[in-house]
Structure formats: structure tokens, C-alpha cells
N, C-alpha and C positions, 0 to 999 in steps of 0.2 A: 858766824857766817855769813857772807855777803847776801843780797837778794837774787832769787833765783831769775833767769832770763826768761820772758814767757815766749819768747820767738827761736832763740838759738838752740840747735840741736848740739850733740856731742861734736866739738872740735876737731876729735880723731878718732880714727876706727875703733881702736883698742877700746877708747872710754866707752864708747856705744856697746861695743862686746861685753866690757865689764858690768855696765848697768843691766844690761840684758839678760845676762846670767843671775844677778842677784833677782829681777823681776821674775824670772822662770821659776826659780826655787822659791820666791815667797810664794807663788800660786799654787805650786806642788807641795809647799810645806802646810797650806791652809791656812795661811793668813790673808787678811784682807790687804789688797794692794790700792794704794791711792794712785800712784804715778809715779813716773821718771821725770827728775827736771835736770838742769845744768847751770852752772853758775860760770861768773868769768874765770879768769886766770888767777884769782887770791882764794887761798882757802882751798876747800873741797870743791874740785872741779862738776861732780854730779853726786847725784842722790837717788836713791830708789825709797819712795817712802811706801812705809806699811801700818798696819795698827800698831798702835803704842801697846805694850805689853810691859807689865811690872816684874820683868824677869829677874830682877837684883835680888828681891825678897821670895822668890818662887822656889819651892821645892818639887816642882813638877818636872822629872826626869825628862819626858817626853817633850814637853814645851822647850826645854834648854836645850837639847839636841836638835829639835826644827830650829830654833835660832841659832845654831853652832851651822847648821848646814846655808843658811842666809848669809851669815857671816863671812864664809869662805866662798862661796859662789862666784863671785866677780873674779876673783884670782883664778880659779879653775876655768872659768871661762874663758880668759885670756889665754890659758894654758892649751887648750882644745882649739882656738881659733889660730889660723895664719896670721892676723893682725894682731895678735897679743905680742905685748912688749914685756911680760913677765921675765925679767931677768933672774929673780930669786928661787923661781920653782915655787913649789908649793909652801904657803905659809908655814905651816909646820915645819918646814926645814929652817926657820928662823930661830927655833928653839936650838940648833947646833951654836949659836953666838950668843954666849951669856955675857957679853961686854956690853955697857952702857951705849945707848946710840938711837939714833932715830930709827922707828918702825913705821911701817906703812899704817894707814888709819884701820884697815880692815883686818891687820893682824892685833891692833889693841883691841878692838873690839871683840875678836875672837878668844884672843886670849882671856880677856874678862867673862867672858861666857863659859869660857873651858874651866876657869877657876871656880866659878859658880856650880856648875855641873860637877866637879871633881870633890868639892866640899858636899854637896848633897849625898853624893854615891857613898864617901867615906863615912860620912853621917849614918846611914841607911846602913851601912856593913859594921857599923861599931868600931871604926877606926878614923884615927884623924892622920893624915899625910901629911909629912913635913919635907922641907927640902928637897932634896933628889927626887925623892918618892912624889911629892906634888908636882913638881915640874914634869917628871915622867907621865903622870895623870893628864895634865892637862896637854901633854903633846900627843899622847894615845887619843884622847878627845878630839883634837884637832884634826888628825891622821884618818881616824873612822867618818868625821863629818866629809872632809874631803873625797874619800872614797866615795862615798855616799854621792855628793854631788856630782861627782864625774860619772857616775852611772846614768844618774837623772839627764845631764846635759848632753853624754853620749846619743842618748835616744831622742834627744831634742835638738840637735846640729842644725837641722833646716829652720825650725822654728828660731833658734838662736841668730843664724844669719839675717832670717826675714825682720826680725825685732832689732836689729843692730842697726840695719840698711834705715828702718823709719825713724829711729832714735836719732840718726845722724841729720835729720830733716827737723827735729823741734822735740819737746817735751811730750809726753803723753799720758793721758788717764789711765788709771787702773782698769777702767773698762775697755779702752781702745786695746790695752795690751793683751787684756784676757780674749778679746776676739782675734786677734793675730794668731794666740796661743791654740786657738779653736779651730783654725783654717786646716 
């Protein structure tokens, strides 16, 4: 990934909305928020940084569910905001297409988290889902996370808009973001 800009904000309003959605859900999910920064035109255009969590080895269902909400938050924020550019709809809708191909990075991360959570849930239930059953379990987990995030962000639309406007001006620390959320 390229170096983050220390001065540039989100180039496009949709990107500010996307990262604002992630930031709001990071805080609501109880993670420590480091901040939001933006990159150039190469690679990832923006990043919401939060505490490092070893979720790949975790068997904590609550932790994995909270990470799922963070994974899908940017996409849901775009769907709720007029500046959003989401053409694919909900990320969970991408499970409809089983052909190989490029997927948005948020879907890739959410799919990995959903796979881990589906494995943990099935192990605790004493079963091992395979094939279509595993695919459906991941989709259901992602759909649940999207519904939860939509409720969170629907109740935070004013904050989402305010934070997105600030993120267009430049990167923000976690402390700055929490202050905006407390207004």
C-alpha cells in the first residue's frame, strides 16, 4: 500500500461517506479507533485504522460479529447516503455471483470474517458445513451484519454526514472522530 497523505482528505464525497461509516461502527463496536487516512489513486484510496485484533485464531463469536459489522459498514453507509456510489447493493448480494473475478476489498475482508465465524459456530454446534451449506452460512452472517449496521447508521445519519464533510478536508485521528460523534 502506498504512503498515506498527511494533508489530503477524501477526494470524493462517496469515499468520505464510506470511511465515515467504518469509523462510526468501529466506535460503536467498542474497538479503539486510531483514525482515518487517505491514499493516492493507487491501491486502497482510504483506510479506517482501529486496534489490531487476532480474529483469524479467535473463537469469540461476539468479537467476530463485531468485526463483521466493521467490514460491511462502509458499503452500507454508501447505500444510505445520497453521495453513495454503490452499484452492487449490499455486499452479501455478491454471493449471488459464483464466478471467479474481482470483488471489492470490503467483501473480501467480510467474506474471510464470515468464514471464520461460520466455522466457529458450526464447531460449537458439532457440525461441519461444507459446499452450499457453508456458502449459505457465510451469506447469512454477512446479511445479519448488514442489517445491524443499517440500524446503527440510520440512527447516526447526521453524524455520518458531519463526519464525511470533515473527512473531505483531511485525515482525522480517532480522538477527533469521537468528538464529532459526541456532538
